[in-house]
N, C-alpha and C positions, 0 to 999 in steps of 0.2 A: 564560446558561450553559452552554457550545458542550458537546453531549454527542455522543460517537463509537461506534459499532456494528459490527465488523468481524466478518466471515464469512467462510466457505468456504475455510479452511485443511483440510489433510489430511498422509496419509502416499502419498507418490508414489515413484516409482521414477526415477531417472536418465534424463533425457530427455521426462519428462512433464512435462503443464501442468495448471494451477491457476488460478481465475478466485477475485480475493476480491474482495468487496465491502464497502462500509464506508457507512453510515446517519448520514446529518449534521442536530443538529439545534438552535435557538440561534441562528444566524448567517444573515445576508444572504447563503445559497450561494450564489447563482449569481453574485454581486462577488467572489466570496473565492476567492484561490488554494490549492489542495487537496494534501498531498503524501503519499505513503505512506513509511516509516519502517520498518527491521528494527533486533531485535537478536540476536545471535548469542549461545546459552551464554556466558558468562568476556567479553562483548565490550561494549565503547559503543552506546548507539543508532547505529542512522545512517540519514542519509538514503538513498530507493532511487530516488523519482521525483517529480516534481511535477508539476502543471499549473494554469494561469492562466484568469485568468474568459473570457479571449479563446479558451481551448483551448490554449494555445502549453506544449508539453512542455519537458518534461529528465530527466536521467537520468545515475544513477552508470554510470560506465564498464563497470563488472564485469556492469552486464546491458543495456547500448546492445543491442538487436537481436534481442532476449530477451523483454524487459517493455514493455507497453504499460499506461498511464494512461490514463483516460476518465471523463470526467465527466456525468452525466444531471440539470439543472441541476431538471427537472421532479420527480423523485423524490427531489433531497437527494443526491444516493447519490454516488458516487467508487469507478471500480474499477480493480484490478490485474491485465493477463490475463498469465497466469505461463508461456510455454513453452521448451523445452530446459532443464528446472531440473537444477542440478546440486546435488551433496552441500553446497557450501558458500553455496547457497541457504539453508538449514536452519535457523532463526530464528522469534520470534513478529514475525509485522506487522501495524505500525498505522496507522491513517489520520489524522491530522491537518490544521491549517492551516499555511499557508508564509508564513510563517516560524510555527513549533510556537507553542502559545498556552501550554503548561508541562503541560496538562491530559490527562490520555491515557486513550481508553476500555479495554478487557481483552484486545484482540490475538488474532491467531490463527494457531496454530502450523500453520505449512509444514517437515514432515520431509520430505529429500529423501533415501532409502538405496535399495539392494538388498537 
């Protein structure tokens, strides 16, 4: 059974930065594409960023140039470095496989507010 534990969220001013982490267990991590997703209040969960087993990456247009996804196969952990944060980035952030398995962790709350 796949297990995701997200951390690193918080409250930050517009223009600030955060680094999210997600510890993953229950899969052959190094062979699995991973993604970050987010769900804002009153909205559907959406894809944010993905990284393949060969470390190729892709991003939703709204975060390109501001967010960077990375992975550490030795630690079975995926990261999301978020810079130049905007109020519209406020959401609960989740990691999952890509495509997602349908089972989700608890997520980590990111709030961007002045």
